[in-house]
C-alpha positions, 0 to 999 in steps of 0.5 A, a space after each residue: 773366666 779364670 779357667 779360660 784365661 789359664 786355658 788361653 795361656 796354655 794354648 797360646 803362650 810362647 815358652 820364652 814369655 811364660 814366667 818360670 814357676 817358683 820351686 814351691 809351684 812345681 811337683 816332682 815327676 812321680 807326684 802326679 802321673 799323666 792320665 791314661 788315654 781313655 781318661 784324658 779323652 773322657 775329660 776332654 769330651 766333658 770339657 768341650 761339651 760342657 763349654 759348648 752346651 753352656 751357651 744353650 743353658 744361657 739361652 734357656 735362662 735368658 728366657 726367664 731372666 735379664 742378663 745382668 741379673 742372672 749373671 749376678 745370681 749365678 756368680 754369687 752362688 758360684 762364689 759360695 760354692 767355690 769358697 767352700 769347695 777349694 777356696 779355704 785351702 787356697 794361697 791368697 794374694 799377698 798384697 792389696 795391689 795383687 788382689 786388685 789386679 786379680 779382681 780386674 782380670 776377673 771383671 774383664 773375663 767374667 762380667 765383661 765377657 758374659 755381660 756381652 755374650 748374654 746380651 748378644 743372645 738376648 738380642 737374637 744372636 744364636 748360641 752357635 754364632 755367639 760361641 763361634 765369635 768367642 772361639 776366636 779368642 785364642 786367635 785374637 790373643 796370639 795376634 795381640 801378643 805378637 804386636 805387644 811383645 813384638 813377636 813374629 807369628 809363624 806362617 801357619 799362624 798367620 794363615 790361621 788368622 786369615 782362615 779363622 776370620 774368613 770362616 766367621 765372616 762367612 757365617 755372620 754374612 750368611 746370617 745377616 742376609 737371613 735377618 736374625 743378626 742385628 748390629 747391636 748383637 754383633 757389637 756386644 758379642 765383639 765387646 765380649 771377645 775384647 773383654 775376655 782377650 783383655 782379661 787373658 792378657 791382663 791376668 798374664 801380665 799382672 797375676 800369672 803366679 796367683 793360685 788358681 783356686 783363690 783367683 777363681 774365688 776373687 773373680 766370682 766375688 768381684 763379678 757378683 759385686 758388680 753385676 748384682 747392683 747392675 741387674 737391679 739398676 738397669 734391669 729391675 732385677 728381673 728373674 722369673 724363678 722356676 725350674 728352668 732357672 734352677 736348672 740353668 744355675 745348677 748347670 753353670 755353677 756345678 758342671 761349668 764353674 766347679 766341674 770345669 775347674 776341677 778338671 783343669 786342676 787335675 790336668 794342670 797337675 799332670 801337665 796335660 792341660 794343653 791336650 784339652 784346652 787346645 780342643 776348645 775351638 770345637 765349642 761352636 759346633 757343640 753349641 750349634 748341635 745343642 741348640 738344634 736339639 733343644 730349640 730345633 734351630 738347625 744350622 744351615 750348610 753355609 753355617 756348618 761350612 763357616 764353622 768348620 773353616 773358622 775352627 780350622 783357623 783357630 786350631 792352626 793358631 793354637 796348635 802351632 803355638 803349642 808345638 813351640 813349647 816344651 812340656 808345661 810345668 805342673 802347678 801345685 794347686 792343692 
């Protein structure tokens, strides 16, 4: 997602690789003061909870809709809401090439990512395991950046990669022995991880300076344009319109897409985005807890252990990267 891409940038990008923002994109120190600690904690709790529970909202929707069809409808609605909420005030890309780059980043980060993660859940992968695999995205991004830019990972980051992979292997191996995980579900969730990582790197390389508001709108529009026809051709546009679908759409559009964007907007303006985005590794246990509450699927002790190990690994990578950076520049998005 657009916000996830920018979040990954905040969490993993080194200072020497981050482009300096133009003067028009910076605010004076007194223009937007940092939030008080209680407000920051509240926003962090909202961000992580909505992100984690979103996997369960997807699972609810997928009981009544095919993945591509649901994603297409969700993003068509989200585009209309985003355009009216903040897109009309945005600075839009200046060239057709930049428009195309933003659209490609959006298709990778939304269509590819959600298409894979939704089909993984539709084919039996639990919300907690899906969230756990996808939570490796900052870790994978850091490894790819190290190879791509020939940067050295710090020892703690190398250890974090090993710890994170070990935790995921523990959970996935346990679930495979128990039977619920299939090769197809693992394949498509891996595809989702590849897509969101590629989207992060693509956006960073080709459209890092684009106004977040216009990028969100372009991402939403491009995803809807691709997924609606796919839903019709591949799935027969299967949606059973009911209260559960309406609730899931409201959750994903209002709380996740618009709500999370608004929070990230506020945090970016105050230079506090890292304080929240560095906590996104907590989404797998939130997803597992939400799934337990809604569907009664209790994670086993082995799953909790694997999640804890994996989350520690991702935290080691993201927090080590954040520690290398000076305070991030505050972007002017309003």
